[in-house]
N, C-alpha and C positions, 0 to 999 in steps of 0.2 A: 345249607348253611344258614339261610335266613328263612324264618317261618312264615309270618303273616305278610300278605301282599308281595310274595316272593318275586313274581314277574316284574312288578313295578320297581322294586328295590334293585333287582339285578340290572334292569335297563338303565336306571338312574346312575348306578355305580359305573356301568360300562361306558355310558356316554360322558360322564364326568371325567373318567380316566382317559378316554379317547381324546377329548378336547384338551385336557391338561397336557397330554403327551406331546401334541404338536406345538403347543405354546412353549413348553420347556425345551423341546427338541431344537427350536430355533435359537436358543441361547448358545448352543454348541455346534449345531450342524453347519453353521456358516463359517466357522473358523477355518476348516480345511478347504473351503472354497475361496478364501481371500486371495491367494496368489493368482488363481485363475481369473477372478474378478479384476484384480489389479492389471493383468495383461489385457483383458478384453475391453475394459472401460478406461484404460490408461489412468488408473487411480494413483494418487500420491499416498504417502504414508498417513498423512492426516485424513485423507479420504477413507482409508481402511479403518482408522480409529473411529470415524464418525459412523461407519456402517455398523460397527459393534456397539458404540456408545449411544446411538440414536435409540436402539432397542432398550438397552439397560436404563437409560436416562428417563425415557417416557414411562417405562414399566414401573420404575421406582417412584416416580413423581405421582402417579395416579393410583397406586395400589390401595392406599388407605381410603381415598375418597370414593373410588368405585365400589369398595366394600360397603361403605355406608349407604351409597345409592342403591345397591342391590338389596340391602336389608330394608330400606325404606320403600322402594318402588316395586320390588319383586325380584327374587333371585333368578327365576326362570327367564324373566324379561331381559335381565342384564346378561345372563348366560348366552341367550340368543343374540343380543346386540353385540356382545364380545366376539362370538363366533363369526357373525356376518362381517364385522369390521376386520377381524384378523384374516379371514379368508380373502376378502377384497384386497387387503394390504399385501398378502402373499402373491396374489395374481399380479399386482402392480410391480412388486419386486422382480418377478420373473420376466417382465417385459421391459425392465428399466433400460433406457438408452444411454444413460450416463450416471456418474457417481451421485450427483445432487438428487436426481430422481430416485435413485435407490435408497439414499439416506432418508428422504421424505417418506417413502413407502415403508421403510423399516419402522419409522416412528408411528405410522398408522397401524402396522402390525402390532406394535407394543401396546398401543391404546386399546386394541381389541383384547390382547392377552391380559392386560391389567383389569379389564372388565369381567372377563369370564373366570379368571383364576380364583378370586375369593368367592365368587358366586358358585363355582363348582363345589367348593368345600361346604358352603352354607346349604346347598341343595342336599348334600349327603347327611348333614346333621339333622335336617328336617325329615328326610326320607327314612332315617334309622333312629327312631326315638329311644329304642332300647339301648342302654349304655354298652352292653357287651357286643351287640351287633354293630353299633356305631364304631366301636373300637376296631372291629374286624374290617369294616368297610374302609375306614380311614387308613388302616394299615396297608390295605391293598392299594389305595389311592396314593399313599406316600411311596410305596414300592415302585409304582409306575413312574412317579416323578424322578426317582433315582435312575430307573432304567432309561428314561428318555435322555437324560444328560449323558449317561454312559454310551448310549447308542449313537448319539449325534455325530461324533467324529468319524465313525465307521460308515454310517449311512451317508453322511456328507461326502466322504472320500469316494465311495462307490458311485454316487451320482455324478460327481465331478469327473471322474475317470470314464464314466459311461456316457449318458446322454448330454452331460454338460452342467455347468454351475447353475444355470437357470432352473434346473429341476430340483435344486435344493429348496426352492420356494414353491415350484409347481406341485411337489409331492403333497403339500398341505391341502390342495384344492379338493380332491375327492374325499379326503378324511373330513374336512370342514363341512362339506355339503352333507355327507352322511350323518355327522353328529348334529348338524342343525335340524335336519328333517326328523331325525329320531327324537331329539329333545322337544321339538314342536309337537310331536304326536304323543309321546309317552311320559315326559317329565311333568310332575305336578308343581304348580306355583306355590310359593310360600313367601311370607314377609315376617320381619321382626316386629312384634307388637309394640315394642318400645325402642324404635331406632334412634341412633344418635343424630344430632343436628348436623347439617352440612357446615363445614368451616371453609367458606369460599375464599376469604381473605388469606387464611393459612395456606390453602392449596395454591393460590396464585403466587404468593411470596415464595413458597417452597420450590415451585417450578422455576421461577425467575432466578432465584439464588443458585440453584444447582446448574441451570443452563448457562448462566454467565460464567460461573467458575469453570465448567467443563470447556466452554468455548475458549476462555483465556488460556487454559492449559494446552489444549490441542493446537490452537492457532498461534501461540506465543512464539514458537520457533520460526514460523514463516513471516510473521509481521514484525518480529523483534520484541523482546521481553520488556523493553523500556519505551515501546511505541505508545502513542496517546491512546489508541484503541484498546490495547491489551491492559494498560494501566487503568483505563476506565472500566473495563470488564471486571478486573479484580476489585476495584473500589465498589462497584455496584453489587458484587457478590458479598463483600463484607457488610455493606449497609443493608442488603437484603436479609442476611442472616440475623443481624441485630433486630430488624423490624419483625422478622418471623418469630423470634423468641419473645419479643414484647407482645405481639398479637396473641401468641399461644398462651401466655400467662394470664391474659385477660378474657379468654373465651371460656364460657361455661362448659362447653363440650368441644374441646380443641381437637384438631386432626391428630396432633401429636401430644400425648399425655405426658407433659414434662414432669409431673409429680412421680411417675414411675421411676424416674432417674434419681430420685432421692435414695433409692436402694443401690448400695454398692454392687450387689450381685447383678442387678438388671443393667446398670450402667456398664459394668465390666463386660458382661455378656455381649451387649450391643457393640461396644468398641472392638471386642475380639472378632465378632462377626464381620464388622466393617473391614478390619485389617486382613482377615482371612480371604475374603472375596476380592479385596484390593490386590492381594498378591496372586491369588489363583487365576483371575481373569487375565492379568498381565502376563503371567507365566505361560498360560496357554497360547496367548497371542504371539509371544516371542518364539515359542517352540514350533508353532505352525510354520512361521516364516523361515525359521532356521532349517527345519527338516526338508521343506519343499524347495525354497528359493536357493539356499546356500548348498545343501547337501544333494539336491536333485531327486529326492524321493517323490513318487506319485502321491496324489491326495489320499488314496486308500491306504497305501503303505505307511504314510505319515499317521493315519488313524490307528493302524496296527501298532506302530511304535509307541503310541500313547497308552496302549492297553495295560501295561504294568501299573499305571496310576489308578485306572478304573478298578482293576482286580484287587489291588491293595485296599482301596476304599471299601469294596464289598466285603472283604474278609474282616477288616478291622471294625467296621461300624457296629455289628452286633456285640462285639467285645466291649466297645466303648459304652454302649447302652447299659450293659450289666455292671460295668465298673462304676459308672456314674450313679447307678441305683444303690450301690453298696457303700461307695466311698465319697459320693458327692461329685459334682461336675469339675471341680478344680483340678484334680489329678489328671484325668484323661485330656482335658483341654490344655493344661500346661505341657504335658508330655507330647501331645499332638502338634502343638504350635512349635515346640522346640525341635521335633523331628522334621517337620515340613520346612521350617526356617533353615535348619542345618543343611537339608537337601538342596535348597535353592542356592545357598552360599557355596556348596560344593561344586555347583555348576560354574563357578567363577574360573574353574580349570578347563572349561570347554573351549576347544580350539576349532579351527576351520576343518581339520581332518580327523577329529577325535572319533574313534570307532564306537559304534553303538554298544558293543559289548562292554565298554568301559563306563557307561552311564546308566544302563538299564536299572541297576540296583539303586541308583540315586532316585530314579523315578518311582521305584517301589517304596523307598523311604518317604518320599514326598506324599504319595497316595496313602500310605499307612498313617502318616501324621494327620492328613485331612480326615481320614476315617475315624480317628479318635476325637476329632473336634466337632463334626457336624451334629450328631445326635445329642451329645451333652449340652451344646449351646442351645439347641431347640428346647430341651427340658429345662435348662437353667432360666431361660427367658420367662417362663410362665410359673415356675416353682416359687412358692411363697406369696403369690398373688391370689386374690379371690377368684373362684372359678368363673364368675361372670365377666372378669377382665382378661381371661386367657386368650380369647380370640384377638382382642385389640393388642395385647402384648406380643402375640405371635406376628401380627401384621407389622408392628414396629420393627421386630427382628428381621422380617423379610425385607422391609424397606432399608434397614441398615446394610444388609447384605448387598442389595442391588445398587445402593448409593456407593458402597465400597467398590463394587465392580466397575461402575461408570467412572469414578474418580481414578481408579487404578489404571484403566486403559488410557485415560487422558494424561495423568501425571507420569506414569512409567514410560508412555510413548514419548512424552516431552524429554524425559531424561535420556532415553535411548537416542532420540533424534539429535539432541545437542552433542552427545558424546560421539555419535557416529560422524557427524559433520566435522567435529573437531579432530577426529582421527584420520580424516582424509587429507592427503597432501593437496596443497593449493592447486597444483597443475591438474590433478585428477578431478577436483571439484569443477574446474573450468571445462574439462573435457566432457564431464557428465552433463553440464549445463543444468537446466531445471527439469530434465526428463523424468517422466513418471513411467509406470508400466512394469516395475519390478526389476529384479536382478538380471533377467534375460535381456532387458533393454540397455544394460551397461555395455560399453564397448569391450569386446573380448580381451583386448590387450591389458585392461586394467581391472578385470574381474577379481583376480586374487587380492589385489590391494583393497578393492571395495569390500570383498568378503571378509577380510581381516578387520576392516573398520567396522563392519556390521557386527562381528563377534565382540569387538571392544564396546560397541554400543549396548548389546544385550547384557554384557557383564555389568555395566552401570545399572541397568534395569534390575538384574538379579540381585545386586547389592542392596538396592532400596527395598525390593520385595522381601528378601530374606530377613533384612533388619526389621521390617514391619511385623513379620511373623514372630520374631524374637521379642518384640515389644508386647505382642499378644501373650507370650509366655510370662513376661513380667506382670502383666495385668492379671492373668489367671492365678499366679502365685500370691499376689498381694490382695486381690479383691474376691477371689473365689475359693481360696485354699480352705478356709474355715467354714465355708457356706455349706449347709445341708438343707435339701428340700424338706419343707414341712410336710409330713404325711397327709395332713388334712387338706393341703392345697393340691396334691397330686395323687388322688386315689387311683387304684389300678384300673377302675372302670372308666376313668376319664382319659380321652385320647389327646390330651393337650400337646404332648411332644410331637405327635404326628401332625397336628394342626400347624405347627411351626414350619412345616416343610413346603408350604405353598410356593416358595420361590424356587423349589427344585432341588434343594440340598438333600442328599440321601439321608 
């Protein structure tokens, strides 16, 4: 496939794909382990939200800055740093004695993942200077990213049902060590001769704003939405956002290029990406708990039940790419968000004893919709911009997706929690007390009542998630319908759409 320096190129490609695989795998592999973690660590609902959000939050916050650091100080160096930190974080996750320790270790994992993810793509662009070979290499790299996300629920389910939930994290250790030693020996160092300046003020304000917002959303239910602490967190998040935007407008080389958002297509694409992942991550979170905790399926069986979503994405994604190339991104994105949003709203009919045969086609509809969205949003984010800005535009898109996922878990979890508590009779709430540990910790005499309240709660979450996707449809119709990528900005030899997949979207 690759002519000159074939051995070095293949090893760089293999090691980049291997490292990316485990980083993106941890975005989905943990979902099916949540009920088991809840029982073993006596975790609350907010604890489960933090286990997911700690990873998404830190990954989203650091992605743009670590990309700049790797360009400036060496892609190989930051690839190795990222691998070492991610592997160490995985080991700590595996030995976590309590929820707080696990959340902190997940944040460490994400910091490593954010360091190596952009570095892995930059290493490929340096190792493959020929545009055609580079396109082939990044195509393989992007395919691996989609495979990792798809394989996560099944691998996670098999590990949870086998050696136990801790192996969801321990499985990363041998892969991380092999990738580290291989990269140390075979990967060549490279730097960007004209790297962007570091925007430390923007980075700190971005992290602080997102962290305070997510904290307020996750903890608002337990502390009280009008409590001094939660109101203070919301206020700090609002002030942080204003300060962040002011700082970014005054930086010569800001972390977030606000001028890109003057383009209706770019703004619309990033809003749609935010809303898509906002709904997707929350949807997956609820379904995992429903199938395992309420319906009693094993972790592996729950992974199998989610296969219709994955298979539909795999089937529809190539069609979406071709459709976007001929008709522009607006049509497939509008159709996809409408299909996915409709599917989520159809699940408002889900009940405590709804047979799987009645909902599998809804999961297919949801996956088919997502398959129509992923590739066109990746292409739309970089189309119409100069080639030199494609990497930065792709990084902003990836950040929008991850921020959407982290806010989705926090906000949809808050909606669910409030509705769930409100649906419980007062005497049942009193009998449950403040117990954690999942549905199995509920007294048997009231499990059906609690299960029905749980379903009422996820209905509220589905309503918000489905509505968000339909807002995405409206954005696609109004902002992207007439948009056509300029041929000069997206030549066939340029792999920009694949570059936009570093967050793991197929």
